[in-house]
C-alpha positions in Angstrom: 159.2 160.9 119.4 157.2 161.1 116.2 157.9 163.7 113.6 155.8 166.8 114.4 154.6 167.4 110.8 151.3 166.1 109.8 150.1 164.7 106.5 152.2 163.3 103.6 155.3 165.2 104.4 155.3 164.1 108.0 154.7 160.5 107.0 157.5 160.7 104.5 159.8 162.0 107.1 158.8 159.2 109.5 159.5 156.6 106.8 162.8 158.2 105.9 163.9 158.3 109.5 163.0 154.6 110.0 164.9 153.7 106.9 168.0 155.6 108.0 167.9 154.0 111.4 167.7 150.5 109.8 170.6 151.3 107.5 172.7 152.6 110.4 172.1 149.4 112.4 172.8 147.2 109.4 176.1 149.2 108.9 177.1 148.7 112.6 176.3 145.0 112.4 178.4 144.7 109.2 181.3 146.5 110.9 181.1 144.1 113.9 181.1 141.2 111.5 184.1 142.5 109.6 186.0 143.0 112.9 184.8 139.5 114.1 183.2 141.3 117.1 180.1 140.5 119.1 177.6 142.9 120.5 179.1 142.0 123.9 182.5 143.2 122.6 180.9 146.5 121.5 179.2 146.8 124.9 182.6 146.5 126.6 184.2 149.1 124.4 181.2 151.4 125.0 181.2 150.7 128.7 177.5 149.9 128.6 175.5 146.7 129.2 175.0 144.2 126.3 171.3 145.0 126.7 171.9 148.6 125.8 173.8 147.7 122.7 170.9 145.4 121.7 168.5 148.3 122.2 170.6 150.5 120.0 170.9 147.9 117.3 167.4 146.5 117.5 165.8 149.2 115.4 163.0 149.3 118.0 164.1 152.7 119.4 164.5 156.0 117.8 168.2 155.8 117.0 169.9 159.1 118.0 173.0 160.7 116.5 174.5 160.5 120.0 174.0 156.8 120.1 175.7 156.5 116.7 178.5 158.8 117.8 179.0 156.6 120.9 179.2 153.5 118.7 181.6 155.2 116.3 183.8 156.4 119.2 184.0 152.9 120.7 185.0 151.5 117.3 187.4 154.4 116.7 185.5 155.5 113.5 184.0 158.7 112.2 180.4 159.0 111.0 179.7 160.7 107.7 176.3 162.1 106.8 175.7 163.3 103.3 172.8 165.0 101.7 172.4 164.4 98.0 170.1 165.7 95.2 167.1 163.5 94.7 167.0 160.9 91.9 164.6 161.7 89.0 162.5 158.6 89.5 161.4 159.7 93.0 162.2 156.3 94.5 164.3 156.0 97.6 167.6 154.3 97.4 170.5 153.5 99.6 174.0 153.8 98.2 176.7 151.7 99.6 179.9 153.6 99.4 182.2 150.6 100.0 184.1 152.6 102.7 181.9 151.7 105.8 179.7 154.7 105.0 176.2 154.9 103.5 174.0 157.5 101.9 170.2 157.4 101.9 169.1 159.5 99.0 165.6 160.3 97.9 
């Protein structure tokens, strides 16, 4: 469902949401790689079809916190979400924390 705001703020929120979803799916793919696991392995752990895992990780759908929580639960991990002060240059950046977490900061 699109962000309800209109204009530049709504568009910025849409872009930020899409970026966060991409980052989350990249993080999950990286975790699977580190654990030498396939999407089918994750599907078995989540008790869902491999197609459902592909939907979650494709970036084509609006990734929900519940979907992320289900992935984390299956992988026996916690999810951290951090809000940080914006950087002065106004550019968006992703910070890799090196501990299987990420921060998307304005």
